[in-house]
ROLUM-425555 format. One record per residue (C-alpha): residue number from 0; x, y negated, z negated. Coordinates in nm, 4 decimals, padded with zeros to 6 digits, m for minus. Layout:
<pts>
<pt i="NUM" c1="X" c2="Y" c3="Z"/>
...
</pts>
This chain:
<pts>
<pt i="0" c1="m14.1574" c2="11.7908" c3="06.0152"/>
<pt i="1" c1="m13.9113" c2="11.9723" c3="06.2339"/>
<pt i="2" c1="m14.0690" c2="12.2232" c3="06.4686"/>
<pt i="3" c1="m13.9246" c2="12.4986" c3="06.6789"/>
<pt i="4" c1="m14.1057" c2="12.5877" c3="06.9992"/>
<pt i="5" c1="m14.0412" c2="12.9184" c3="07.1721"/>
<pt i="6" c1="m14.1665" c2="13.0113" c3="07.5189"/>
<pt i="7" c1="m14.1090" c2="13.2479" c3="07.8066"/>
<pt i="8" c1="m14.2416" c2="13.5729" c3="07.6706"/>
<pt i="9" c1="m14.4742" c2="13.8033" c3="07.8563"/>
<pt i="10" c1="m14.5506" c2="14.1543" c3="07.9697"/>
<pt i="11" c1="m14.2835" c2="14.3277" c3="08.1735"/>
<pt i="12" c1="m14.2062" c2="14.6818" c3="08.2806"/>
<pt i="13" c1="m13.9077" c2="14.8653" c3="08.1427"/>
<pt i="14" c1="m13.5966" c2="14.7614" c3="08.3307"/>
<pt i="15" c1="m13.7300" c2="14.4138" c3="08.3976"/>
<pt i="16" c1="m13.6075" c2="14.0750" c3="08.2829"/>
<pt i="17" c1="m13.7354" c2="13.7725" c3="08.0945"/>
<pt i="18" c1="m13.5832" c2="13.4412" c3="07.9954"/>
<pt i="19" c1="m13.6868" c2="13.2866" c3="07.6678"/>
<pt i="20" c1="m13.6490" c2="12.9196" c3="07.5792"/>
<pt i="21" c1="m13.6391" c2="12.7448" c3="07.2449"/>
<pt i="22" c1="m13.6712" c2="12.3703" c3="07.2005"/>
<pt i="23" c1="m13.5606" c2="12.2395" c3="06.8644"/>
<pt i="24" c1="m13.5529" c2="11.8982" c3="06.6990"/>
<pt i="25" c1="m13.2245" c2="11.7325" c3="06.7787"/>
<pt i="26" c1="m13.1342" c2="11.6641" c3="06.4202"/>
<pt i="27" c1="m13.1529" c2="12.0344" c3="06.3441"/>
<pt i="28" c1="m13.0185" c2="12.1760" c3="06.6684"/>
<pt i="29" c1="m12.7087" c2="11.9607" c3="06.6962"/>
<pt i="30" c1="m12.5676" c2="12.0627" c3="06.3608"/>
<pt i="31" c1="m12.6354" c2="12.4320" c3="06.3547"/>
<pt i="32" c1="m12.5360" c2="12.7684" c3="06.4820"/>
<pt i="33" c1="m12.8612" c2="12.8922" c3="06.6309"/>
<pt i="34" c1="m13.0069" c2="13.2379" c3="06.6581"/>
<pt i="35" c1="m13.2752" c2="13.4403" c3="06.8278"/>
<pt i="36" c1="m13.4689" c2="13.6736" c3="06.6042"/>
<pt i="37" c1="m13.7407" c2="13.9281" c3="06.6683"/>
<pt i="38" c1="m14.0035" c2="14.1039" c3="06.4653"/>
<pt i="39" c1="m14.1729" c2="14.4192" c3="06.5849"/>
<pt i="40" c1="m14.5016" c2="14.5403" c3="06.4312"/>
<pt i="41" c1="m14.4424" c2="14.6905" c3="06.0897"/>
<pt i="42" c1="m14.0743" c2="14.5952" c3="06.0863"/>
<pt i="43" c1="m13.8678" c2="14.3216" c3="05.9305"/>
<pt i="44" c1="m13.7481" c2="14.0279" c3="06.1307"/>
<pt i="45" c1="m13.4006" c2="14.0911" c3="06.2685"/>
<pt i="46" c1="m13.1316" c2="13.8762" c3="06.4228"/>
<pt i="47" c1="m13.0806" c2="13.9523" c3="06.7900"/>
<pt i="48" c1="m12.8157" c2="13.7023" c3="06.8932"/>
<pt i="49" c1="m12.6477" c2="13.3867" c3="06.7701"/>
<pt i="50" c1="m12.4521" c2="13.1024" c3="06.9267"/>
<pt i="51" c1="m12.2328" c2="12.8369" c3="06.7703"/>
<pt i="52" c1="m12.2227" c2="12.4718" c3="06.8658"/>
<pt i="53" c1="m11.9296" c2="12.5402" c3="07.0960"/>
<pt i="54" c1="m12.0777" c2="12.8477" c3="07.2569"/>
<pt i="55" c1="m11.9296" c2="13.1389" c3="07.0674"/>
<pt i="56" c1="m12.1788" c2="13.4230" c3="07.0667"/>
<pt i="57" c1="m12.2534" c2="13.7493" c3="06.8942"/>
<pt i="58" c1="m12.5192" c2="14.0114" c3="06.9460"/>
<pt i="59" c1="m12.6932" c2="14.2950" c3="06.7705"/>
<pt i="60" c1="m12.5611" c2="14.6279" c3="06.8918"/>
<pt i="61" c1="m12.9009" c2="14.7187" c3="07.0309"/>
<pt i="62" c1="m12.8932" c2="14.4341" c3="07.2847"/>
<pt i="63" c1="m12.5241" c2="14.4022" c3="07.3652"/>
<pt i="64" c1="m12.4621" c2="14.4053" c3="07.7379"/>
<pt i="65" c1="m12.8290" c2="14.3394" c3="07.8168"/>
<pt i="66" c1="m12.9078" c2="14.0045" c3="07.6547"/>
<pt i="67" c1="m12.7266" c2="13.6730" c3="07.6928"/>
<pt i="68" c1="m12.7733" c2="13.3745" c3="07.4643"/>
<pt i="69" c1="m12.6897" c2="13.0216" c3="07.5744"/>
<pt i="70" c1="m12.7626" c2="12.6663" c3="07.4715"/>
<pt i="71" c1="m12.7832" c2="12.3225" c3="07.6277"/>
<pt i="72" c1="m12.6862" c2="12.0752" c3="07.3572"/>
<pt i="73" c1="m12.7926" c2="11.7765" c3="07.5667"/>
<pt i="74" c1="m13.1464" c2="11.9150" c3="07.5854"/>
<pt i="75" c1="m13.1645" c2="12.0624" c3="07.2332"/>
<pt i="76" c1="m13.2611" c2="12.3862" c3="07.4020"/>
<pt i="77" c1="m13.1480" c2="12.7433" c3="07.3602"/>
<pt i="78" c1="m13.2097" c2="13.0361" c3="07.5923"/>
<pt i="79" c1="m13.2155" c2="13.4123" c3="07.5780"/>
<pt i="80" c1="m13.1764" c2="13.5955" c3="07.9061"/>
<pt i="81" c1="m13.3033" c2="13.9492" c3="07.8572"/>
<pt i="82" c1="m13.2191" c2="14.2084" c3="08.1199"/>
<pt i="83" c1="m13.2806" c2="14.5827" c3="08.1453"/>
<pt i="84" c1="m13.5584" c2="14.5521" c3="07.8929"/>
<pt i="85" c1="m13.6694" c2="14.8584" c3="07.7010"/>
<pt i="86" c1="m13.9990" c2="14.9375" c3="07.5271"/>
<pt i="87" c1="m13.8188" c2="14.9079" c3="07.1929"/>
<pt i="88" c1="m13.7512" c2="14.5405" c3="07.2726"/>
<pt i="89" c1="m14.1220" c2="14.4748" c3="07.2268"/>
<pt i="90" c1="m14.1604" c2="14.2159" c3="06.9512"/>
<pt i="91" c1="m14.2375" c2="13.8554" c3="06.8753"/>
<pt i="92" c1="m13.9232" c2="13.6546" c3="06.9382"/>
<pt i="93" c1="m13.8331" c2="13.3511" c3="06.7300"/>
<pt i="94" c1="m13.5529" c2="13.1006" c3="06.7228"/>
<pt i="95" c1="m13.4057" c2="12.9333" c3="06.4169"/>
<pt i="96" c1="m13.0768" c2="12.8436" c3="06.2625"/>
<pt i="97" c1="m12.8367" c2="13.1282" c3="06.1946"/>
<pt i="98" c1="m12.7159" c2="13.0104" c3="05.8517"/>
<pt i="99" c1="m12.9543" c2="12.7241" c3="05.7807"/>
<pt i="100" c1="m13.3178" c2="12.7736" c3="05.8694"/>
<pt i="101" c1="m13.6148" c2="12.5466" c3="05.9053"/>
<pt i="102" c1="m13.9835" c2="12.6241" c3="05.9288"/>
<pt i="103" c1="m14.0452" c2="12.9097" c3="06.1701"/>
<pt i="104" c1="m14.2282" c2="12.8429" c3="06.4930"/>
<pt i="105" c1="m14.5071" c2="13.0517" c3="06.6440"/>
<pt i="106" c1="m14.2703" c2="13.2717" c3="06.8376"/>
<pt i="107" c1="m14.3250" c2="13.4188" c3="07.1814"/>
<pt i="108" c1="m14.4528" c2="13.7712" c3="07.2429"/>
<pt i="109" c1="m14.2459" c2="14.0077" c3="07.4538"/>
<pt i="110" c1="m14.4092" c2="14.3330" c3="07.5540"/>
<pt i="111" c1="m14.2192" c2="14.5934" c3="07.7518"/>
<pt i="112" c1="m14.4214" c2="14.8745" c3="07.9006"/>
<pt i="113" c1="m14.2734" c2="15.2145" c3="07.9769"/>
</pts>
């Protein structure tokens, strides 16, 4: 079964940076607009950023100007560069399709201390 694998999370101070990676099965990745999502404790999962097959991007207002999504289609890998992190960015981050989803991976924990 297709599996998404996220990595790159960690503990960082406010103002710091992290780069997340997502490896997806090629059959799923190659045909889909992909997205990064996050879920903070007690909150619903929300879409943070999305990227089309040809690299068009969009972002949640809360991360615009700080986060950058990218993808390497040859490697079936997507990235999320997170800069100027804030405590409110603390969450488990997941990747999945934007319009078509598959089984969710384990996610990667991002914790931003103040």
